[in-house]
C-alpha positions in Angstrom: -0.6 -109.8 55.7 -3.1 -110.1 53.0 -1.5 -111.5 49.7 -3.6 -108.1 47.8 -2.0 -106.1 50.4 -0.4 -102.9 48.1 0.6 -99.4 49.8 0.3 -96.5 47.4 2.6 -93.7 49.1 1.2 -90.2 49.1 3.7 -88.5 51.3 6.9 -87.4 50.1 8.7 -88.3 53.6 7.6 -91.8 52.7 9.3 -91.5 49.2 12.4 -90.0 50.9 12.8 -93.0 53.5 13.3 -95.3 50.6 15.9 -93.3 48.8 18.7 -94.1 51.1 21.1 -97.0 50.3 20.8 -98.2 54.0 17.1 -98.2 54.2 16.7 -99.6 50.9 18.9 -102.3 51.9 17.0 -103.1 54.8 13.7 -103.3 53.0 15.2 -105.3 50.4 16.2 -107.8 53.1 12.9 -108.0 54.8 11.0 -108.5 51.3 13.4 -111.3 50.3 14.2 -112.7 53.4 11.4 -112.0 55.7 11.0 -110.6 59.1 14.2 -109.8 61.1 15.5 -108.5 64.1 18.0 -105.8 64.1 21.0 -108.3 64.8 19.6 -110.8 62.0 19.5 -107.4 59.8 23.2 -106.5 60.6 24.1 -110.0 59.6 22.2 -110.1 56.6 23.7 -106.7 55.3 26.5 -106.0 57.1 25.2 -102.7 59.0 25.8 -101.5 62.2 23.2 -102.4 64.6 22.6 -99.1 65.9 22.3 -97.8 62.5 19.8 -100.3 62.0 17.5 -99.5 64.6 17.6 -95.5 63.2 17.0 -96.5 59.7 13.8 -99.0 61.1 12.4 -96.0 63.2 12.6 -93.9 60.1 11.0 -96.5 57.9 8.5 -97.4 60.5 7.6 -93.6 61.0 6.9 -93.3 56.7 4.2 -96.5 57.4 7.1 -98.8 55.2 7.6 -101.5 58.2 6.0 -102.7 61.3 6.9 -104.5 64.3 5.7 -108.2 64.5 5.6 -108.7 68.2 4.1 -112.3 67.6 7.6 -113.4 66.7 9.3 -112.2 69.9 10.6 -114.6 72.3 10.3 -112.2 74.9 9.3 -108.2 75.5 13.2 -107.4 75.0 13.1 -108.8 71.4 12.1 -106.5 68.5 11.1 -108.2 65.1 10.3 -106.0 61.9 8.6 -107.0 58.8 7.4 -105.2 55.8 3.9 -103.1 56.3 2.8 -104.2 53.0 3.3 -106.7 50.4 3.8 -104.2 47.8 4.8 -100.6 47.4 3.7 -98.4 44.6 4.6 -94.8 44.3 5.1 -92.0 41.6 5.3 -88.4 41.0 1.2 -88.5 40.6 0.5 -90.0 43.7 2.6 -87.4 45.7 1.4 -83.9 46.3 2.0 -81.4 43.3 4.0 -78.9 45.2 7.7 -78.3 43.7 9.3 -79.9 46.6 7.3 -83.1 46.9 7.9 -83.6 43.0 11.5 -82.7 43.5 12.2 -85.3 46.0 9.8 -87.9 43.8 12.4 -87.3 41.2 15.3 -87.7 43.2 13.7 -90.7 44.5 13.2 -92.4 41.2 16.9 -91.5 40.1 18.3 -93.3 43.3 16.1 -96.7 42.6 17.0 -96.5 38.8 20.9 -96.2 39.8 20.0 -99.2 42.1 18.5 -101.2 39.8 21.3 -100.5 37.1 24.1 -101.2 39.7 22.5 -104.7 40.3 22.2 -105.5 36.5 26.0 -104.5 35.8 27.0 -106.3 39.1 25.0 -109.6 37.2 26.7 -108.7 34.2 30.3 -108.4 35.3 30.2 -112.0 37.3 32.8 -114.6 36.5 31.7 -117.7 35.0 28.7 -116.5 32.9 27.9 -119.8 31.3 26.2 -121.4 33.8 22.2 -122.2 34.1 21.4 -118.9 35.6 22.9 -117.2 32.7 21.0 -119.3 30.3 17.6 -118.4 32.2 18.4 -115.0 32.6 15.8 -112.2 30.9 16.5 -109.0 29.0 14.1 -107.6 26.7 13.2 -104.0 25.2 10.3 -103.4 22.8 9.0 -100.3 21.1 5.1 -100.2 21.8 2.7 -97.5 20.5 0.3 -96.8 23.2 -1.6 -94.3 24.8 -1.6 -93.7 28.6 -4.5 -95.4 29.2 -2.9 -98.5 27.5 0.2 -97.9 29.3 -1.5 -98.1 32.5 -3.4 -101.4 31.6 0.3 -102.6 30.4 1.4 -101.7 33.9 -1.5 -103.4 35.6 -1.1 -106.9 33.8 2.7 -106.7 34.5 2.2 -106.2 37.9 -0.8 -108.9 38.3 2.0 -111.3 36.6 4.7 -110.6 38.7 2.5 -110.9 41.7 1.2 -114.4 40.7 5.2 -115.3 40.4 5.9 -113.6 44.0 3.3 -116.0 45.5 4.5 -118.6 43.6 7.7 -118.6 45.3 6.2 -118.2 49.1 3.9 -120.9 48.9 6.3 -123.8 50.1 3.8 -126.3 49.7 4.2 -130.1 48.6 5.5 -129.2 45.0 7.7 -126.5 46.3 11.3 -127.0 45.2 13.3 -124.8 47.0 16.6 -126.4 46.8 17.4 -124.6 43.3 15.4 -121.4 43.7 17.6 -118.3 44.4 16.5 -114.5 44.9 15.6 -113.3 41.4 15.7 -109.2 41.0 13.3 -108.4 38.1 12.7 -104.5 37.2 11.1 -103.3 34.2 10.4 -99.8 33.2 8.0 -98.3 30.1 7.8 -94.9 29.6 7.2 -92.6 26.6 10.4 -92.1 24.3 11.6 -91.7 20.7 13.9 -94.0 19.0 
């Protein structure tokens, strides 16, 4: 997979495939923990293997995951990986028909609810005085931007996050993986009124 591999979703069925709790968890696992078989994904997520196979086929049909046959020890073993390093989509990338737009909004609402739930879980954890609590990030700002400037800001944020993603994957000589944890980052920017 190339480091500049970004897939823009242009079909409502691909976005709908993402807006499912089990499929979203499976894609998250492949993103954070790398390629896996259905049995490894079952261990990681607690989902039933039969269910995982169904969900992986749905994700593959949507072009979100692909098989990784080079990882298999034999022809019976089936490995999966993300089909692209990064996935991007929104209402403007999908067809303008009412049903596609409705599915896009439903998927956005699903993703936002997952993001808020992750943040809530972090905030409600016991023992909040550790070094991760001191390092956590929470920020919000009011900016005055044109649509073009907001697009530019989004591009810069995605570029910055992309560099940090690659930094965590390098595994080179200076890589101290012992103190590393998976960190979930999300940011949203949109027109609003104070």
